[in-house]
C-alpha distance (Angstrom), angle and dihedral (degrees) to the residues before:
residue distance angle dihedral
X1 . . .
X2 3.77 . .
X3 3.82 114.4 .
X4 3.82 91.1 -122.1
X5 3.81 91.4 52.5
X6 3.83 90.2 49.5
X7 3.81 91.5 50.3
X8 3.78 90.5 49.4
X9 3.80 91.2 48.8
X10 3.84 91.3 52.4
X11 3.82 93.5 45.8
X12 3.81 92.3 49.4
X13 3.79 95.2 56.4
X14 3.84 111.9 125.3
X15 3.80 90.4 -5.8
X16 3.79 133.8 113.7
X17 3.81 121.1 -141.7
X18 3.79 113.4 -161.1
X19 3.82 116.9 -167.7
X20 3.81 122.3 -151.1
X21 3.80 126.5 -152.7
X22 3.77 135.8 165.3
X23 3.83 129.5 -169.9
X24 3.88 102.0 -18.4
X25 3.82 95.3 -166.5
X26 3.77 123.2 -164.8
X27 3.81 90.5 -112.0
X28 3.78 137.9 5.1
X29 3.77 125.3 -110.6
X30 3.78 127.2 -129.9
X31 3.81 90.7 -99.8
X32 3.80 104.4 32.4
X33 3.80 120.7 53.9
X34 3.82 101.5 -168.1
X35 3.80 126.0 168.7
X36 3.81 101.3 -85.6
X37 3.78 127.0 -134.0
X38 3.80 90.8 -107.3
X39 3.83 91.5 53.5
X40 3.80 90.1 45.6
X41 3.82 90.0 53.8
X42 3.83 90.7 53.8
X43 3.82 89.8 50.6
X44 3.79 96.1 50.8
X45 3.82 91.3 44.7
X46 3.79 88.7 56.6
X47 3.81 92.8 45.5
X48 3.81 91.5 46.8
X49 3.83 90.1 53.6
X50 3.82 97.9 45.2
X51 3.83 105.2 28.7
X52 3.75 141.1 47.4
X53 3.81 105.1 -118.4
X54 3.81 111.9 -150.0
X55 3.83 133.1 172.2
X56 3.80 112.0 -87.6
X57 3.84 92.9 -125.1
X58 3.78 90.6 56.8
X59 3.79 92.9 43.7
X60 3.82 91.7 52.0
X61 3.80 90.9 51.8
X62 3.80 91.7 47.8
X63 3.80 91.3 46.0
X64 3.79 90.8 53.7
X65 3.83 91.2 48.3
X66 3.81 93.2 44.1
X67 3.82 92.7 -118.8
X68 3.79 105.7 115.8
X69 3.80 116.3 162.9
X70 3.79 115.8 -116.1
X71 3.82 115.9 -77.3
X72 3.80 90.7 -1.3
X73 3.79 119.0 -168.7
X74 3.80 136.3 171.5
X75 3.81 131.3 -159.5
X76 3.80 119.3 -141.9
X77 3.81 138.0 175.5
X78 3.80 130.0 -160.3
X79 3.82 138.2 -146.4
X80 3.81 108.8 11.7
X81 3.84 127.2 -88.7
X82 3.78 131.0 -175.1
X83 3.85 88.5 -143.6
X84 3.80 92.5 68.6
X85 3.80 92.5 79.9
X86 3.79 94.0 56.3
X87 3.82 97.9 34.5
X88 3.78 123.5 25.9
X89 3.81 98.0 20.9
X90 3.85 97.0 60.7
X91 3.82 90.0 48.6
X92 3.79 90.6 52.2
X93 3.83 94.3 45.9
X94 3.80 91.0 49.2
X95 3.82 88.9 58.9
X96 3.80 94.8 36.9
X97 3.82 90.2 -120.3
X98 3.81 121.6 155.1
X99 3.79 123.1 -139.2
X100 3.80 136.7 178.4
X101 3.82 119.3 -135.4
X102 3.79 118.3 -153.1
X103 3.80 110.7 -152.0
X104 3.81 133.8 -160.3
X105 3.79 104.2 -143.7
X106 3.80 98.2 -154.9
X107 3.79 88.9 86.6
X108 3.78 89.7 68.6
X109 3.82 85.1 66.1
X110 3.84 89.1 53.1
X111 3.81 94.9 -96.1
X112 3.82 114.4 138.9
X113 3.78 124.3 -146.6
X114 3.78 108.5 -82.4
X115 3.81 96.7 -130.6
X116 3.83 90.4 50.7
X117 3.82 87.9 55.5
X118 3.80 90.6 50.9
X119 3.81 93.2 51.3
X120 3.82 91.5 46.3
X121 3.80 92.2 49.8
X122 3.79 95.2 48.6
X123 3.80 93.0 44.2
X124 3.82 88.8 56.4
X125 3.81 101.0 34.1
X126 3.82 108.4 123.8
X127 3.82 91.2 -138.4
X128 2.94 146.4 150.9
X129 3.83 87.2 165.5
X130 3.78 134.5 17.5
X131 3.79 104.7 -138.9
X132 3.80 116.4 164.9
X133 3.83 114.8 158.2
X134 3.77 109.3 -137.9
X135 3.79 93.6 17.8
X136 3.77 92.0 107.2
X137 3.79 101.0 -117.1
X138 3.78 127.7 93.8
X139 3.78 117.0 -125.6
X140 3.80 107.0 -52.6
X141 3.81 120.1 -159.6
X142 3.82 117.5 -126.5
X143 3.79 101.1 176.6
X144 3.82 99.8 105.0
X145 3.81 127.1 45.2
X146 3.79 92.6 -116.9
X147 3.80 89.9 51.1
X148 3.79 90.7 51.3
X149 3.81 90.9 49.1
X150 3.79 90.1 50.8
X151 3.80 89.9 48.4
X152 3.81 89.8 51.6
X153 3.77 91.4 51.8
X154 3.80 93.6 48.3
X155 3.81 94.2 46.1
X156 3.81 92.5 48.9
X157 3.80 92.1 47.5
X158 3.80 91.3 47.7
X159 3.81 95.7 47.8
X160 3.79 94.9 42.2
X161 3.79 92.9 71.6
X162 3.80 98.7 44.3
X163 3.81 124.7 104.6
X164 3.80 112.4 -101.8
X165 3.80 95.6 -104.7
X166 3.82 91.6 51.3
X167 3.82 92.4 44.0
X168 3.79 90.6 53.3
X169 3.78 93.0 49.5
X170 3.80 93.0 49.2
X171 3.81 92.7 45.4
X172 3.79 90.2 53.7
X173 3.81 90.5 50.7
X174 3.80 91.3 49.0
X175 3.79 93.1 49.7
X176 3.78 91.8 46.1
X177 3.83 90.0 53.9
X178 3.80 92.1 47.1
X179 3.80 95.8 43.1
X180 3.80 92.9 -124.2
X181 3.81 134.2 128.3
X182 3.77 129.9 -153.4
X183 3.84 92.0 -127.8
X184 3.85 86.7 69.0
X185 3.80 87.5 72.4
X186 3.81 127.2 80.7
X187 3.79 120.4 -116.2
X188 3.75 137.9 -173.1
X189 3.82 112.6 -90.1
X190 3.80 129.1 -146.0
X191 3.82 88.7 -111.8
X192 3.80 91.1 55.4
X193 3.80 91.0 48.0
X194 3.80 90.9 52.8
X195 3.82 91.0 45.7
X196 3.80 90.2 53.7
X197 3.79 91.2 50.9
X198 3.80 93.3 44.0
X199 3.81 90.0 56.3
X200 3.80 88.7 61.7
X201 3.77 101.1 -102.7
X202 3.76 122.7 138.4
X203 3.80 121.6 -106.5
X204 3.80 123.3 -155.8
X205 3.78 134.9 174.8
X206 3.80 124.5 -103.6
X207 3.86 98.2 -179.3
X208 3.79 125.7 -89.7
X209 3.82 101.2 -87.0
X210 3.81 105.6 8.0
X211 3.82 100.1 -111.7
X212 3.78 125.2 167.6
X213 3.79 97.9 -101.4
X214 3.81 93.7 -149.6
X215 3.83 88.2 63.4
X216 3.81 93.4 52.2
X217 3.75 127.6 92.4
X218 3.80 110.3 -115.5
X219 3.85 95.1 -104.2
X220 3.78 91.5 49.6
X221 3.80 92.6 47.0
X222 3.81 91.3 51.3
X223 3.83 90.8 50.2
X224 3.80 90.4 51.3
X225 3.82 93.0 47.8
X226 3.78 100.2 40.6
X227 3.79 97.1 30.8
X228 3.80 93.3 61.3
X229 3.80 91.4 54.0
X230 3.80 92.0 49.2
X231 3.81 92.1 51.9
X232 3.82 94.7 47.3
X233 3.80 94.3 46.3
X234 3.81 90.2 48.4
X235 3.83 92.0 50.9
X236 3.82 96.5 42.4
X237 3.83 99.6 34.0
X238 3.81 85.8 -138.2
X239 3.80 136.6 101.1
X240 3.80 119.2 -89.9
X241 3.80 111.7 -151.8
X242 3.81 106.2 167.1
X243 3.80 131.7 73.6
X244 3.84 131.9 -171.1
X245 3.83 119.5 -155.5
X246 3.83 111.2 -130.0
X247 3.78 110.5 -108.6
X248 3.76 82.7 -5.2
X249 3.83 109.3 -147.2
X250 3.83 112.0 145.2
X251 3.79 114.0 -120.1
X252 3.81 92.2 9.2
X253 3.78 107.0 55.1
X254 3.80 97.0 20.2
X255 3.76 136.4 13.8
X256 3.79 138.2 -155.5
X257 3.78 92.5 -83.8
X258 3.80 89.8 59.0
X259 3.79 90.0 53.7
X260 3.80 87.0 55.2
X261 3.80 89.8 49.8
X262 3.82 90.8 52.4
X263 3.79 89.3 52.2
X264 3.81 91.9 46.2
X265 3.80 91.3 49.9
X266 3.82 90.1 62.2
X267 3.80 102.7 -103.8
X268 3.80 117.3 141.6
X269 3.84 97.5 -156.1
X270 3.79 141.8 6.8
X271 3.79 139.1 -162.6
X272 3.80 133.1 -140.4
X273 3.81 133.2 -164.4
X274 3.77 93.1 -119.2
X275 3.79 111.4 125.1
X276 3.77 121.0 -116.8
X277 3.78 139.6 69.8
X278 3.80 127.2 -81.7
X279 3.78 122.5 -116.7
X280 3.79 137.1 171.6
X281 3.83 90.3 -72.0
X282 3.82 92.6 56.7
X283 3.79 119.9 102.2
X284 3.81 110.7 -123.0
X285 3.82 85.6 -132.2
X286 3.81 91.8 61.5
X287 3.79 105.7 42.7
X288 3.83 107.9 162.8
X289 3.81 124.4 -130.9
X290 3.76 137.8 -171.2
X291 3.83 140.2 179.8
X292 3.83 120.6 -122.7
X293 3.78 114.2 -159.0
X294 3.81 105.7 -177.7
X295 2.90 120.5 170.3
X296 3.84 95.3 -170.9
X297 3.78 127.9 30.3
X298 3.82 90.5 -114.6
X299 3.80 91.7 53.9
X300 3.78 90.5 44.3
X301 3.79 90.3 53.2
X302 3.80 91.5 50.6
X303 3.80 91.3 49.1
X304 3.79 93.5 48.7
X305 3.81 92.4 45.7
X306 3.78 92.8 49.1
X307 3.78 90.1 49.9
X308 3.81 91.3 50.8
X309 3.82 88.6 55.1
X310 3.81 95.2 46.1
X311 3.79 117.0 107.8
X312 3.80 109.4 -139.0
X313 3.77 125.3 -138.3
X314 3.78 116.9 -129.7
X315 3.77 138.9 176.0
X316 3.80 93.7 -135.6
X317 3.81 115.4 77.4
X318 3.79 92.2 -150.1
X319 3.79 136.2 -11.8
X320 3.79 107.7 -60.4
X321 3.80 95.2 0.5
X322 3.77 130.9 103.6
X323 3.81 124.2 -148.2
X324 3.78 114.7 -98.0
X325 3.76 131.2 -169.1
X326 3.75 124.5 -159.7
X327 3.81 113.2 -140.4
X328 3.79 95.9 -150.2
X329 3.76 140.8 29.5
X330 3.79 128.1 -150.8
X331 3.78 106.5 -66.9
X332 3.79 93.5 41.0
X333 3.82 98.4 -89.8
X334 3.79 111.8 156.2
X335 3.81 107.7 -125.1
X336 3.79 99.3 -179.8
X337 3.84 111.4 128.1
X338 3.81 114.5 -90.4
X339 3.80 120.0 -132.4
X340 3.79 114.9 -161.1
X341 3.81 113.3 -154.1
X342 3.80 115.2 -159.0
X343 3.83 114.2 -156.2
X344 3.79 107.4 -171.3
X345 3.81 104.4 161.6
X346 3.78 140.1 131.0
X347 3.80 95.3 -89.9
X348 3.78 140.9 -67.5
X349 3.79 110.8 -14.3
X350 3.77 145.1 111.8
X351 3.82 95.2 -44.3
X352 3.79 91.5 56.7
X353 3.80 92.5 45.8
X354 3.80 90.8 48.8
X355 3.81 91.2 51.4
X356 3.78 91.3 49.3
X357 3.78 90.5 52.0
X358 3.78 92.9 45.9
X359 3.80 93.4 52.0
X360 3.80 94.5 43.4
X361 3.84 87.9 58.6
X362 3.81 95.4 43.5
X363 3.80 101.5 74.1
X364 3.82 93.2 106.8
X365 3.80 98.7 44.0
X366 3.81 97.3 94.0
X367 3.82 96.8 -113.4
X368 3.76 137.3 106.3
X369 3.78 118.7 -133.4
X370 3.76 134.4 -145.5
X371 3.82 125.9 -176.7
X372 3.82 127.9 -152.5
X373 3.80 116.5 -171.9
X374 3.78 130.5 -178.6
X375 3.82 93.4 -139.8
X376 3.82 135.5 13.3
X377 3.85 100.7 -77.1
X378 3.74 130.0 142.7
X379 3.78 133.1 5.1
X380 3.80 113.0 -100.2
X381 3.80 95.8 169.2
X382 3.77 110.0 138.7
X383 3.79 94.6 11.4
X384 3.80 101.6 66.2
X385 3.80 130.2 39.5
X386 3.76 89.6 -130.7
X387 3.81 138.8 -0.3
X388 3.78 118.7 -161.2
X389 3.80 133.7 179.2
X390 3.82 118.3 -136.0
X391 3.85 107.2 -178.8
X392 3.78 115.0 -134.7
X393 3.78 100.6 -171.5
X394 3.80 128.6 63.8
X395 3.82 94.8 155.3
X396 3.83 124.2 33.8
X397 3.82 101.4 -131.6
X398 3.79 91.7 161.1
X399 3.78 91.3 68.1
X400 3.79 88.6 49.3
X401 3.80 90.2 49.8
X402 3.83 91.3 52.6
X403 3.80 90.3 52.9
X404 3.81 90.8 48.2
X405 3.82 91.5 52.8
X406 3.79 91.4 46.6
X407 3.82 93.4 51.9
X408 3.80 104.2 30.9
X409 3.80 102.6 29.8
X410 3.80 116.8 -154.8
X411 3.80 103.0 -45.6
X412 3.79 128.6 125.1
X413 3.80 92.9 -87.8
X414 3.79 91.6 53.1
X415 3.83 90.9 48.3
X416 3.79 90.6 51.2
X417 3.77 93.6 49.8
X418 3.82 91.7 45.8
X419 3.82 90.6 50.5
X420 3.81 90.1 51.8
X421 3.81 91.2 48.7
X422 3.81 90.1 50.3
X423 3.78 92.7 53.4
X424 3.81 90.2 46.2
X425 3.80 88.1 52.0
X426 3.80 89.8 51.9
X427 3.80 91.6 50.9
X428 3.82 102.0 42.1
X429 3.83 101.6 28.6
X430 3.79 115.0 18.4
X431 3.81 99.7 38.5
X432 3.85 95.0 51.1
X433 3.80 89.3 45.5
X434 3.79 90.7 50.5
X435 3.82 92.7 50.8
X436 3.81 92.3 47.8
X437 3.79 90.5 48.1
X438 3.82 93.0 50.2
X439 3.83 90.1 49.5
X440 3.80 90.9 50.1
X441 3.82 94.2 48.1
X442 3.81 90.0 50.0
X443 3.80 87.4 54.8
X444 3.82 98.6 48.7
X445 3.84 96.3 33.6
X446 3.81 101.6 -150.4
X447 3.80 121.4 -161.8
X448 3.83 89.7 -142.9
X449 3.80 134.9 19.4
X450 3.79 113.3 -148.2
X451 3.82 120.0 -166.7
X452 3.80 111.6 -149.6
X453 3.82 99.3 -163.8
X454 3.79 136.7 48.2
X455 3.83 119.9 -55.4
X456 3.81 96.4 -101.5
X457 3.80 92.9 51.7
X458 3.79 90.3 49.1
X459 3.79 96.4 43.4
X460 3.79 93.5 120.5
X461 3.80 93.3 47.7
X462 3.81 89.6 52.3
X463 3.80 91.9 48.9
X464 3.81 92.9 45.9
X465 3.82 91.5 51.2
X466 3.80 91.1 49.5
X467 3.81 92.1 47.8
X468 3.80 91.0 51.7
X469 3.80 95.5 41.8
X470 3.83 93.4 -117.0
X471 3.83 120.5 145.6
X472 3.80 109.9 -108.1
X473 3.83 128.2 -149.2
X474 3.79 121.3 -166.6
X475 3.77 120.6 -154.6
X476 3.81 111.5 -153.5
X477 3.80 115.7 -150.7
X478 3.81 100.9 156.6
X479 3.78 143.3 29.8
X480 3.80 113.4 -51.3
X481 3.78 100.6 -171.8
X482 3.82 91.3 109.9
X483 3.81 98.1 26.0
X484 3.82 93.4 64.3
X485 3.79 96.7 49.0
X486 3.82 89.5 104.3
X487 3.86 114.9 71.2
X488 3.82 90.2 -134.5
X489 3.82 90.9 60.3
X490 3.77 90.9 49.9
X491 3.80 98.5 42.1
X492 3.83 102.3 31.9
X493 3.80 102.4 78.1
X494 3.78 118.3 73.9
X495 3.80 87.9 -151.2
X496 3.80 135.5 14.8
X497 3.81 118.6 -150.7
X498 3.83 108.8 -161.1
X499 3.80 113.9 -172.4
X500 3.82 95.8 -140.7
X501 3.79 143.3 25.9
X502 3.79 88.4 -109.0
X503 3.79 91.1 61.6
X504 3.80 90.6 43.6
X505 3.80 87.7 57.5
X506 3.77 91.1 49.9
X507 3.80 91.1 52.2
X508 3.79 91.5 49.3
X509 3.81 91.3 48.1
X510 3.84 88.7 50.0
X511 3.80 90.9 57.1
X512 3.81 101.9 -101.2
X513 3.85 109.1 146.7
X514 3.79 114.8 -116.2
X515 3.80 92.4 -123.6
X516 3.81 89.2 65.7
X517 3.81 93.4 51.3
X518 3.79 123.6 83.7
X519 3.78 113.4 174.0
X520 3.82 113.2 -148.2
X521 3.79 121.7 172.6
X522 3.78 115.5 -134.2
X523 3.78 111.2 -109.8
X524 3.79 138.4 -136.8
X525 3.81 128.3 -155.0
X526 3.79 106.7 -115.9
X527 3.78 93.7 -178.4
X528 3.80 93.1 59.5
X529 3.81 97.5 43.3
X530 3.83 106.7 117.9
X531 3.78 121.3 -123.6
X532 3.76 123.7 -126.2
X533 3.81 90.7 -109.4
X534 3.81 91.0 66.8
X535 3.82 95.2 46.2
X536 3.80 131.5 86.9
X537 3.78 111.5 -98.0
X538 3.79 104.9 -98.6
X539 3.79 95.2 -167.8
X540 3.78 90.7 51.4
X541 3.81 90.9 47.9
X542 3.82 90.1 53.8
X543 3.78 94.6 41.7
X544 3.79 93.9 -115.3
X545 3.83 130.5 145.1
X546 3.79 116.2 -98.6
X547 3.80 92.6 -114.4
X548 3.82 93.6 55.7
X549 3.81 113.8 131.7
X550 3.79 107.6 -133.4
X551 3.81 121.6 -151.4
X552 3.79 114.4 -171.1
X553 3.76 132.9 -168.9
X554 3.79 108.5 -166.9
X555 3.80 125.2 -169.8
X556 3.77 147.6 81.9
X557 3.79 113.4 -51.3
X558 3.77 98.6 -112.3
X559 3.78 126.9 133.7
X560 3.83 98.8 -111.5
X561 3.81 91.2 56.2
X562 3.82 87.0 70.9
X563 3.80 103.9 -134.8
X564 3.83 87.7 149.2
X565 3.83 89.8 56.3
X566 3.81 88.6 49.6
X567 3.83 91.7 54.3
X568 3.79 91.9 48.6
X569 3.81 90.0 51.4
X570 3.81 92.3 48.3
X571 3.77 89.9 55.2
X572 3.81 89.4 56.9
X573 3.83 96.8 45.7
X574 3.79 115.3 115.2
X575 3.76 107.1 -167.8
X576 3.81 123.2 -163.6
X577 3.79 91.2 -167.9
X578 3.78 118.3 122.6
X579 3.79 89.7 -147.5
X580 3.82 120.8 81.2
X581 3.84 115.7 -101.6
X582 3.80 120.3 -145.2
X583 3.80 126.7 -178.7
X584 3.79 122.5 -147.2
X585 3.80 125.1 -157.4
X586 3.80 105.4 -158.9
X587 3.77 120.3 -171.9
X588 3.76 142.1 50.7
X589 3.79 141.6 -132.0
X590 3.84 110.4 -64.2
X591 3.79 117.6 -109.6
X592 3.82 90.8 -99.3
X593 3.77 98.6 31.9
X594 3.82 136.3 108.3
X595 3.83 112.2 -95.5
X596 3.79 93.2 -160.0
X597 3.83 90.6 83.7
X598 3.80 91.7 57.8
X599 3.80 91.4 49.2
X600 3.77 89.7 51.2
X601 3.80 91.5 54.2
X602 3.79 92.1 57.2
X603 3.80 90.1 49.6
X604 3.81 90.9 47.5
X605 3.82 92.4 52.7
X606 3.79 89.7 52.2
X607 3.79 92.9 48.3
X608 3.84 91.5 50.5
X609 3.79 92.2 48.9
X610 3.80 92.7 -117.4
X611 3.80 97.4 129.3
X612 3.83 91.3 112.0
X613 3.83 94.7 43.6
X614 3.82 101.8 43.9
X615 3.78 129.5 60.2
X616 3.80 122.3 -169.3
X617 3.80 106.7 -148.7
X618 3.80 99.0 177.3
X619 3.77 119.1 -149.8
X620 3.83 114.0 -15.2
X621 3.77 122.9 -162.4
X622 3.81 91.1 -167.9
X623 3.80 95.8 60.4
X624 3.79 93.3 127.7
X625 3.79 89.5 57.8
X626 3.81 92.8 46.9
X627 3.80 100.6 47.6
X628 3.84 95.3 74.0
X629 3.83 86.9 61.6
X630 3.81 94.3 52.9
X631 3.81 117.5 96.5
X632 3.81 100.0 -167.5
X633 3.81 127.8 23.9
X634 3.81 117.7 -162.7
X635 3.79 136.4 -159.2
X636 3.81 114.9 -172.1
X637 3.81 98.5 171.8
X638 3.78 114.6 163.3
X639 3.82 90.7 -153.8
X640 3.83 122.2 50.1
X641 3.81 109.8 -79.2
X642 3.82 108.1 -126.9
X643 3.82 93.1 -150.9
X644 3.78 122.7 -40.4
X645 3.80 113.8 -149.3
X646 3.81 89.0 -154.8
X647 3.80 87.8 61.4
X648 3.80 90.2 56.7
X649 3.77 94.2 43.6
X650 3.81 91.3 48.9
X651 3.81 91.9 53.8
X652 3.79 91.2 45.4
X653 3.80 88.8 56.1
X654 3.78 93.6 48.1
X655 3.83 95.5 -105.8
X656 3.76 120.4 148.8
X657 3.79 110.9 -115.0
X658 3.80 123.7 -145.9
X659 3.79 116.5 -171.1
X660 3.82 144.6 148.2
X661 3.81 118.1 -77.9
X662 3.78 95.4 -113.8
X663 3.77 138.9 68.1
X664 3.78 121.9 21.0
X665 3.83 93.6 -27.4
X666 3.81 87.5 79.9
X667 3.79 90.7 52.0
X668 3.77 94.1 56.2
X669 3.81 105.7 29.1
X670 3.78 125.3 68.1
X671 3.79 104.9 -154.0
X672 3.78 109.8 -117.4
X673 3.83 94.5 7.6
X674 3.79 114.3 60.9
X675 3.78 91.4 8.1
X676 3.78 145.1 -40.8
X677 3.80 134.5 -78.7
X678 3.78 122.4 -149.7
X679 3.79 134.3 -165.7
X680 3.80 106.7 -82.8
X681 3.79 114.2 -106.1
X682 3.82 93.9 9.0
X683 3.79 115.9 121.9
X684 3.80 90.3 -172.9
X685 3.82 92.1 54.3
X686 3.81 91.4 46.6
X687 3.82 90.2 49.6
X688 3.81 91.2 52.2
X689 3.81 92.1 50.0
X690 3.82 91.0 46.4
X691 3.78 88.9 55.4
X692 3.83 89.7 53.6
X693 3.79 90.6 47.1
X694 3.82 92.7 50.3
X695 3.76 89.8 51.0
X696 3.83 90.1 50.5
X697 3.82 92.3 45.7
X698 3.80 90.3 56.0
X699 3.82 88.0 60.5
X700 3.83 107.2 24.9
X701 3.81 119.3 -147.2
X702 3.83 106.0 -134.1
X703 3.82 93.4 -167.6
X704 3.81 92.3 53.7
X705 3.80 90.7 47.8
X706 3.81 91.5 52.0
X707 3.81 90.3 46.9
X708 3.81 89.1 56.8
X709 3.82 92.0 48.5
X710 3.81 91.1 48.8
X711 3.82 90.7 51.9
X712 3.79 91.6 52.5
X713 3.78 92.6 46.1
X714 3.82 92.2 49.6
X715 3.80 101.5 42.3
X716 3.81 110.3 14.2
X717 3.79 107.8 44.3
X718 3.79 119.7 134.7
X719 3.80 90.3 -129.8
X720 3.82 92.1 55.7
X721 3.81 91.3 48.4
X722 3.81 91.9 50.8
X723 3.78 93.7 45.9
X724 3.80 95.0 52.0
X725 3.83 92.6 42.8
X726 3.81 89.7 54.6
X727 3.81 88.8 53.5
X728 3.81 88.7 56.8
X729 3.80 90.2 50.4
X730 3.80 90.4 48.6
X731 3.80 92.6 50.0
X732 3.79 91.4 54.4
X733 3.79 92.3 49.7
X734 3.81 92.4 46.3
X735 3.81 90.1 50.7
X736 3.81 89.8 57.2
C-alpha cells in the first residue's frame, strides 16, 4: 500500500467526509469556470477507490449512534439543475454510487437560481460599462473578458448578502440593463425531480429561494426552511429528512436559532459548507462539507487528507446543546463580553449619532459596552459602562498642511513639506495616542474592539487590537478608496461593517473578500422622534408666514457636502407655488474643519441675490424637533453619500427628500415617490427636481409619505441595527 494511501486510511478512521458539488457542466463558459463533468468523474473515481460511499441519511444515523463505517464518505449536490440527469447521474449509476441532491423549490414556481441569472445577464450585457445607480457598485468596466469576470464576481458577492426583496429588485434592474430574462434559462422540472428520486438518489431541501438565513427575519427564515420540505414531500410523496443551509458558513450564513428551526421543521440532519470532516463530536445538524478538485490523484489525496485534519467551526457547542453564557459569577461580577467602541472622528456628527442610537438599542444583546473617543463628543450615559476621552492631537498639523497647500500649491516642495508634516504628526500625535490606547485596552480587557469611523481614522485602534490579539471590527461610514491603499487597512479587520450597498461595493472593488463584509444600515429610533406639536414653531422663530414651504440642507459645512451647489440651484429655481419658499442651511464647520468654506457660502448667497431666500441657521441641537416642520430635505453631496442619517430622519417625518443619483441616496429614495434624484454635480438638474418637490410640497401626497415611513420602519430601525450588529459580535467570539 502506498504511504499516502495508508496515511489517508488512518486519518479517515471514525470520520465522515461529505463532498459538495453544484452544476458540473460538460464544459465551462467564458465567464464561469465550474468544475466540469470530466473533472467530477476523476474525483468520484478517486473517492470510489479510497472511500466507502454511503447514503447521507444512513451516514447521519450512524454518526449519531457512533457507528460510522470505515472511511465513510457521502456525495452531495446543491441548488437544482436540469443537467444533472444527463451528466452527473449516469456517472454515479455506472459506479453504483449514491448521492443526495439538495433542491431549492422556488424553481418549481418558474424562479431560476439567482446566481444563474446574474451570470446570464453579465454574459449578454452590451457593455462596455455596468452603470446602475442605486445598485451599490460604482461604474464597472465590461470591455475585456477579465473585466467581465471581475464584474460577475463583484455582483454575485454584492447580491449574495442582500435581503430577498432587495436582491429581487436589483436582479430585475440588472436584467433590464442587460436585456435578458430569467425565463431564458433552464430549470429543474417536477418530472426531473421525480426521476431523480425514482432512481434511488436522496433528495434534501435547500430552502425555497436560497436566501442567507442570517439576513432573514425569524418568520421568513422558518418559511424558507419548512416550506421547502413541504413542497418536496408533496411532489415526491416521500419523507425529506435532510437540509442544506444556503451558503452554509456557521455563524455567518446561519446561526444557532436556524439550527433550532431546522429541527423544528422535522429534518433529522443538515449539512453546512464549512470544511472539515464529521466525527462523533459533530452535531448531525452541522455536518461539514467540502469540494475536492484534483486534478491528479496525488493532489486529491492531499486535499482529502487536509480536510480530514481540519477542525470545523459550528454554532452548536455539542450535539443537541446550544451555547450559553452566564452574565454573572459568584460575587456579582458581570462576565458578559465587553465590546470597546473607538470613535476617532473630526467631531460631533453622524457617526457619533449613529453610535449613540446603536448603543441605546443594545441593552438586551448580552454584551457590555465601553466607548473611547478622541474628543468630548456625544453622551453615552446609560448606554455604555464607561466613556473615556483619549486625546489624539497635541499639535494641529492639519491646519499647517492647509496653509502649505494654499501657499505652495501641489509642487514637489509642497509634497516634501506635507510628507514631513505627516511624519511629525505620526511622532507627536498618533504614536502617543496609540500607546495610551493600548494601555487603556489592557486595563479594560475588551473581547472585541470596534472602530466606529473609517479605517484611516481608526488606524491606531486596529493596530492596538492586533498587538493585543483582540478581534477587530471596522465600521465604514465613508469612502474607502484611499483608506484601503495600505494592506494593513484592508487585511487588519476581521469584519467590515459598511452602512450602505455603495460602501459594500467600494470594499469589494478594493479587494476585501465578501465573507469579511457585513452590510448593516445605521438606524434611527422612530418611537422617540418628536412630533411637530411638541416642537418650537420654526416659522414663527424665523418670522415667516405659516404657509411658507421650507427647504433644508442639513450637514457639516464642508466642501464635499455641496452647499455651494445647493445655492447655485436655488438661484435657478422658478417656483409656481403661491406660498413663499425659504431655504435653510443648517450646520457649521466641524471642530477640526476649515472655516473658510462657510465664509465663502455666505458671500456666494449675497452674490446670487439669495439673502432674502436663504437663512443660515448654524448648528442646531434641536434638529429632531425641527425636522417635522421641514417640507423638503436636500442632499447635494458632490461625492457619493455613504448614508446620511438626516435622509432617514426626513423620510421618517414625511419630508420629501431630494438627493444626487448616486451613493446611498439611491438605496433609500424612490425617484418620484418618496423624493427626487438629480444628476450628481448638476445645479440645473437639482433646480429642476427642487421645482418638482416644491410643487409636491404644496399638495402633500399622504400615501408617499407613509411609504417612506414604512421603509424606515422596516429597514432602518435602531433595534434592527443593534440586533444584527450583535450577531456580528457573536460570530467573532464563536470563531475564537
